[in-house]
C-alpha positions as CSV (number, residue, x, y, z in Angstrom):
1,X,42.9,-208.8,111.1
2,X,41.3,-209.5,107.6
3,X,43.0,-211.3,104.9
4,X,43.4,-207.9,103.1
5,X,45.1,-206.3,106.0
6,X,47.4,-209.3,106.0
7,X,48.3,-208.9,102.3
8,X,49.0,-205.2,103.1
9,X,50.8,-205.7,106.3
10,X,54.4,-204.3,105.8
11,X,57.1,-203.5,108.4
12,X,60.4,-202.3,108.2
13,X,62.7,-202.9,111.0
14,X,66.8,-202.3,111.9
15,X,68.7,-204.9,112.8
16,X,71.5,-204.0,115.6
17,X,73.9,-203.7,113.0
18,X,71.9,-201.0,110.9
19,X,70.5,-203.5,108.2
20,X,67.1,-202.6,107.1
21,X,64.8,-205.1,106.8
22,X,61.2,-205.6,105.2
23,X,59.0,-208.0,107.1
24,X,55.6,-208.9,105.2
25,X,53.6,-211.7,104.2
26,X,54.5,-214.3,101.6
27,X,53.0,-213.7,98.2
28,X,52.4,-216.2,95.5
29,X,55.4,-214.2,93.4
30,X,58.0,-215.2,96.0
31,X,58.7,-218.6,94.5
32,X,61.6,-218.1,92.8
33,X,63.3,-216.1,96.0
34,X,62.2,-219.0,98.2
35,X,64.0,-221.4,95.9
36,X,67.2,-219.3,96.3
37,X,66.5,-218.9,100.0
38,X,66.4,-222.8,100.5
39,X,68.9,-223.4,98.1
40,X,71.4,-222.3,100.7
41,X,70.7,-224.7,103.3
42,X,73.1,-227.2,104.3
43,X,72.4,-230.8,105.6
44,X,72.7,-229.7,109.0
45,X,70.1,-227.1,108.6
46,X,67.7,-229.4,106.4
47,X,67.8,-232.0,109.9
48,X,65.4,-229.3,111.1
49,X,63.1,-228.7,108.3
50,X,59.8,-230.3,108.3
51,X,59.2,-230.4,104.5
52,X,61.7,-231.4,101.8
53,X,62.1,-227.5,101.1
54,X,64.7,-228.3,98.8
55,X,62.0,-229.6,96.2
56,X,60.3,-227.0,94.3
57,X,57.1,-228.9,94.0
58,X,56.9,-228.3,97.9
59,X,57.5,-224.6,97.5
60,X,55.5,-224.1,94.6
61,X,52.5,-225.7,96.4
62,X,53.1,-223.2,99.3
63,X,52.8,-220.7,96.7
64,X,50.1,-221.6,94.9
65,X,47.8,-222.2,97.6
66,X,48.3,-219.6,99.9
67,X,45.6,-219.6,102.9
68,X,46.1,-217.0,105.3
69,X,43.4,-218.3,107.6
70,X,45.2,-221.7,107.8
71,X,48.7,-220.5,107.6
72,X,50.4,-217.1,107.9
73,X,53.9,-216.9,106.4
74,X,55.9,-213.8,107.1
75,X,59.2,-213.3,105.1
76,X,62.2,-211.2,105.8
77,X,63.6,-209.7,102.7
78,X,66.7,-207.6,102.4
79,X,67.1,-206.0,98.8
80,X,65.5,-208.7,96.8
81,X,66.8,-211.5,98.9
82,X,64.5,-213.5,101.7
83,X,66.6,-213.8,104.6
84,X,64.1,-215.5,107.0
85,X,60.6,-216.9,107.3
86,X,58.4,-216.9,110.0
87,X,55.0,-218.8,110.2
88,X,51.9,-219.1,112.1
89,X,49.9,-222.3,111.8
90,X,46.0,-222.2,113.0
91,X,44.4,-225.0,114.7
92,X,40.6,-226.0,114.3
93,X,37.7,-227.0,116.2
94,X,38.3,-226.8,120.0
95,X,42.1,-225.5,119.6
96,X,41.2,-222.4,117.0
97,X,42.5,-220.0,119.6
98,X,46.0,-221.5,119.1
99,X,48.6,-221.0,116.6
100,X,51.8,-222.6,116.4
101,X,54.7,-220.6,115.8
102,X,58.0,-221.6,113.4
103,X,61.0,-219.4,112.6
104,X,63.8,-219.9,110.4
105,X,66.7,-217.7,109.5
106,X,69.4,-217.7,106.9
107,X,72.9,-218.3,108.4
108,X,74.2,-215.0,107.7
109,X,71.3,-213.5,109.6
110,X,71.5,-215.6,112.7
111,X,72.2,-213.8,116.1
112,X,71.8,-210.2,114.6
113,X,68.4,-209.6,116.2
114,X,66.0,-210.7,113.1
115,X,64.7,-213.8,114.9
116,X,63.3,-211.4,118.0
117,X,62.2,-209.1,115.4
118,X,60.5,-211.5,113.3
119,X,58.9,-212.9,116.4
120,X,57.5,-209.7,117.6
121,X,56.0,-209.1,114.6
122,X,54.2,-212.5,114.5
123,X,53.1,-212.0,117.9
124,X,51.8,-208.8,117.1
125,X,50.0,-210.3,114.1
126,X,48.6,-213.2,116.0
127,X,46.8,-210.6,118.7
128,X,45.2,-209.0,115.7
129,X,44.0,-212.5,114.4
130,X,42.5,-213.0,117.8
131,X,44.9,-216.0,118.5
132,X,45.0,-216.6,122.3
133,X,48.0,-218.9,122.6
134,X,51.0,-219.3,120.5
135,X,53.1,-222.6,120.8
136,X,56.3,-223.2,120.2
137,X,58.6,-226.4,119.9
138,X,62.3,-225.9,120.2
139,X,65.2,-228.5,120.5
140,X,66.0,-228.5,124.4
141,X,69.9,-228.4,123.7
142,X,69.3,-224.8,121.7
143,X,69.4,-223.0,125.2
144,X,70.0,-219.7,123.6
145,X,67.1,-220.1,121.4
146,X,64.9,-221.0,124.5
147,X,65.8,-218.0,126.4
148,X,65.1,-215.6,123.3
149,X,61.8,-217.1,123.3
150,X,61.4,-216.7,127.0
151,X,62.4,-212.9,126.9
152,X,59.4,-212.2,124.8
153,X,57.1,-213.7,127.3
154,X,56.9,-217.5,126.1
155,X,57.0,-219.9,129.0
156,X,58.6,-223.4,128.9
157,X,55.8,-225.6,129.9
158,X,57.4,-229.1,129.5
159,X,60.5,-231.1,128.1
160,X,59.2,-233.8,126.0
161,X,61.9,-236.4,125.7
162,X,63.0,-238.1,122.4
163,X,60.3,-236.1,120.7
164,X,62.5,-234.9,117.6
165,X,63.9,-237.5,115.4
166,X,66.4,-237.1,112.8
167,X,66.4,-239.0,109.5
168,X,69.2,-241.6,111.0
169,X,66.7,-242.1,113.9
170,X,68.6,-240.2,116.6
171,X,66.6,-238.4,119.1
172,X,66.3,-235.0,120.7
173,X,64.3,-233.6,123.2
174,X,62.0,-230.7,122.7
175,X,61.0,-227.6,125.1
176,X,57.2,-226.8,124.6
177,X,56.8,-223.4,125.1
178,X,53.4,-221.4,125.0
179,X,53.0,-217.7,125.0
180,X,49.4,-216.6,126.4
181,X,48.5,-213.1,124.5
182,X,44.9,-213.1,126.6
183,X,44.8,-213.2,130.4
184,X,44.4,-216.3,132.2
185,X,41.4,-216.9,134.8
186,X,38.2,-215.1,136.0
187,X,38.4,-211.2,136.6
188,X,36.6,-209.5,139.1
């Protein structure tokens, strides 16, 4: 999938409750909408983010330096509101065939099927990017999320003990999952 194809990608999905959601790559003009999206995160949600998403400079940096060949950010939009974000983070060198998947949903859009729709959309886009393996890391105690990933084809490879650390030093185990997009092994 070429950068131009990524920029023009649009997909409208319908959630179980009938709400229609636009899925498209993040663009520079999403800055204000992203600030609004992240402004609603509570302290519990912030524990799971890798960056300080409440810092406008962090979000501005993402918007100003979009590079779909390094990170492919997909946003879910209802009316003019961002309600979800999913990203594929590409690796270089000997891991250039692998991408890491991350997903985050607004509280009022969880458990409505949006996560599955975004996951499937990212998988389709990864295939077009010639990604062979998608990896994901999920807090192991989030068993429903792990099961949802397994339903779309991810396999839990291992449990990484004390792999995730909260700001207070408390740790959690992480399930390391993989999804192989290309068949493994020799063919005859």
